[in-house]
N, C-alpha and C positions, 0 to 999 in steps of 0.2 A: 279648207273652208270656202264655201261659195260666196259670191258677191253679196248676197242678202245677209249672210252671217257676218261678213266684214262690216256691212253697214250698221247692223245692230250693235256690234262691238264698239264701233266708232261713236255711236250715239250714247252708249252707256258711259264711255270715257268722258264724253262731253258733259253729260249730266253730273257725273261724279266731280269733275273739275268745277262746274258751276256751283255745286253744293258746298264744296270746300271754300270757294271764294266768297260765297254768300255768308258763311259762318265767320270768315275773317272780317268781312265788313261789319258784322254784328259786334264782334270783339272790338273793332275800331271805334264803335259808337259807345263803348264803355260797358257793354253787357258782360257780366261775369260768367253766365251760363248760356249755352247755345245748343240747340238740338233740332232735329228734323223728324217729323212723323209723316207717314203717307195716309191718305184717305182711301178707304174707310177705317183703317187702323186694325188693330188686333182684336181678339175676342174680348179683351178687357174693356174696350170702349162700350160694347154692348152691355156688359155687366154693370159698369158705372152708370150707364143711361137708365137701366132698370132700377138701380139703387136710388137715383134721383127721383124717379116716379114714385117709389115707395115713400121716400122722404116727403114729397109733396102731398101724397095721399094721407099721410099721418098729420099734416098741418104744421109741420115743423118749420115752415118758412115764415110763420108769423104774418105780418102785414106786407111782406116782400112779395107781392103778387107777380112782379116781373120775373121771378124765378120759374114761374109756370109757363113762360112764353114757349109756344110750340117749336119755335125756331131753335131753341136750345137743344132739342132732341135730334136735330138733323143739321149737321154742319154744312151740308149742301145748300140749305136754305139761306145761308149767310153769303155765299159766293157760288154762283152757278159754275159748274165745271171745276170746282176746287179739287186739286190732286195732292197738295202738300201743305204742311203747316210748319213754319219756322217758329220755334218757341224760344223765348229769351227770358233770362232771369237777372235781376239786379239786386245785389247785396245791399241791404239798408242798415246793417248792424254797425254801430259806432260805439267805441269804448266809453264815451262820455255818459255820465249818469245825471239824473235829476237831483236837485237839491233835496236834502232830507225833509224839509218842511213843505215841499211842493206836492201838488196833486199829480196823479199818474196819468200819462197819456200814452197810448199804444205807439210803439216804436216806428211802425210803418209811416206814421204821420208826422214824425219829427221834422223832416225836411220839406222840400218842395213837393207839390202835388205830383205823385208818381204817375198818375194817369197821363198828364200832359208831358212829363219827362219821357215816358216810354213811347207815347204816340209820336212825339217829334223825332225821336231817334229811329223808330221803325219806319217812319215816312222817308227818312234819308236812305234807309236800306232798301225800301221799295223803289225809290227813284233809281238807285243803282241797278236793281234787278230789271227795271223797265228798260234801261239802256242796253243791258245784255240780252234781254228777250222782249223786244217791243210789243209782241202780241200777247204777252203774259198779263193776265188780270190779277188784281190783288185786293186784299182788304185787311185793314188793321183791326185787331180785336184786343181790348183790355178787359178787366173784370167787370166793367159796366156794359159789356156787350153780351148778347144772348149766346154765349159759347161756354161750354164746360171747360173753363180755362185750365184748372188744375189737372183735369183728366187728360187733356191734350199735352200739357207739360210733362206729365208722367209718361205718356206714350212716346214723346220725343226724347225721353231719357235724361232730362235735367234734374229730376228728383222724383221721389215717391210720395204718395199721399199718406200722411201719418194718421194715427188714431184720433188726433185732435182736428183732423180734416185739412190741416195746412200742408203745403208741399215742403218736404225735407230733402236736403242735399248733404252728403257726407262732409263736404268741406265748409259749407256756409250755414249748416243747420236749417232752421225754418225761417230765418230772417231774409226772405226773398219776396220781391214783388215781380210779377210775371206779365208778359205780353205775347201776342202772337201775330204773325203775318201769314194770312192765308193766301195761296196763289194757285194758279192753274198750271203751273209748271210741275212736271213730275221729277222731283228731287230724290236724292238717295237718302233713305231713312236711317236713323240711328236705332239702336236696340232700346225698347222700353225699359224704364227703370225697374229694378227689383226692390221690393219692400225690405226694410231692415229694422222694423220695430219689434219683431219677435214677440215675446210674452210680456213686454213692458206695458204697465198700466199707469205710469206716473202722471200723464196728462189727465187721464180720466179721474184719478183719485184727487188731483189738485183742484179741480173745478169746485168753487164754493157753493154753486147752485145745482150741481149734478146735471149740467146742461149736456154733457157727453153721455147720452143715454146708453150707448154701446159703442164699441170701437168704430170709428169713422162716421158716427151719426151724431149730429148736433141739433138739439132742440132749441131753435132760436128764441122761443118763448121763455126759456130759462137762462139765456145767455146775457151776460153783462154787456158785452160789446154791442149786441143787437139793441138792447134797450137804451144805452147811452147815445147811440148813433141814429137808429132808425125809429124808435118809439116816439110818436108825435103827440102822445097824451100829455096833459098838463102835469100829471104826477106819475112817478114810477111805481110799479107794484111794490108792496111792502117786502116781499121776498127778495126783490132785486135791490132796493135801497138799503136794506139791512146787510147786504152782502157786498156792497160796493168797495168797502175799505177806502182806499183813496182814489179809485178809478173814476175819472170824470169823462174820459173819451176813449172808448175801446177797452180792451183788456188783453194782457199778455200772460196771464197766470199759467195757462196750460203750456205755453211755449217756454216760459221761464223754467218750468219743471222738466222739460224734455231733455233727456241725457245728451242728445245730439247738440243741444245748445249750451251744455255745461262745460264742454271742452274749450280750449283756446280757439277763438274764431277770428278770421281776418276782419279787421276794422276798415270800413269803407272810407276811401279817400275821395270819393266822388263828391264834387262840390254841391250837387243837387240833393244829396242825401244827408248833408250836415244839418244838425238840429238848430232851430231858431232859439234864441235866448229865452223868450217867454215860455216856450214849451217846457223847458227844464226848471222853471222857477215859478210857475203859476200857483198862486195861493187861493184858498177858498174865498177869502175876502175880495181878491181881485176879480175872480170869476163871477162873483155875485154883484159887484159894483160897477164893472165896466158897462158903459152904454152900448147901444147897438152899433153906433159909429165906431167906437173904440174896438169892439169885437170885429167888425168888418175890416178894419185896418190891420189888425193882428192876423186875421185869417186869409188875407190876400195871398193868392198863390199857394194855398195849402189844401190838402185833401180834407182837412177838418171843416171846410166851408159847409159840408153837408150837415153839420151840427149847427143849427141856428142859434143866434145869441140867447134867445129865451130858453133854449134847451141846455145851454151851458149853465145858465143860472139855476134851472131846475135840477140838473145833475149835481151841481155844487151844493145846493140846499139839502140834498139827500145824503150828503157825506157828513159824517159825524165830526170829523176834525180835518185839519190840514195834513196830518201825518199819515202816510200810507205805508 
């Protein structure tokens, strides 16, 4: 082998070692799932991008106009010179259950605001990478960023996108919040995840409003989670309010029915993922009677802050009883 060949081999080994150590750092930060994807990615990225455009054209984003941000279609627009994506997943499933008389709140929001949790941990990983590669540029992306986050998580191999549009992992089911670290370093990529939903239609059939119009396609205009969190109108549509059951914030119906969530799952011991007491015991009477100040106090440090106090009262008023 000539000297140039030896140089290339040495560089590959260096990047391989860096990739392994970067993953170890992510694990040290408490992430349960870690994977790497290269930019521009496989053909699947193109297919998912085209699917997003069809979804937007159909108007399924509702009032979420930020979903149409052009930057979402080109990862390079988020970080110039990006070559790799470190994808991480955090298990938020805990075995605790809400009280029988309590209203239902989506599991992802039971603990601390995962946006801040993931961002803080990724920043520590980025600082480690900067020490190893001082010239490396990086950017942290969570689901509030203009990035097709689940698509890149799938590309990095930490899970596949299920028919309910959530990311699924064989070990953790779909109870995963994800984040990404974009960087200009060329890391060694993992294999993209393979789908394992098969012919299953459980999530589609479970949705009370038929919001899953076809596999992988969610019409936000029919989705309980969208309306309880994003709808800023003073009243919910009748078709939504009559289907709420006990759901006041978000909805886990499609995930609860997923067979990958039916098996015994690891319960998170992460302190940031543990549920707050009020989340498991909130009654309709409390939701409607708490003042704005009381709500703000309860929502401190929570992803549920996106739901304003008046929206909590609106949602509660639409629910027929405390029992869900």
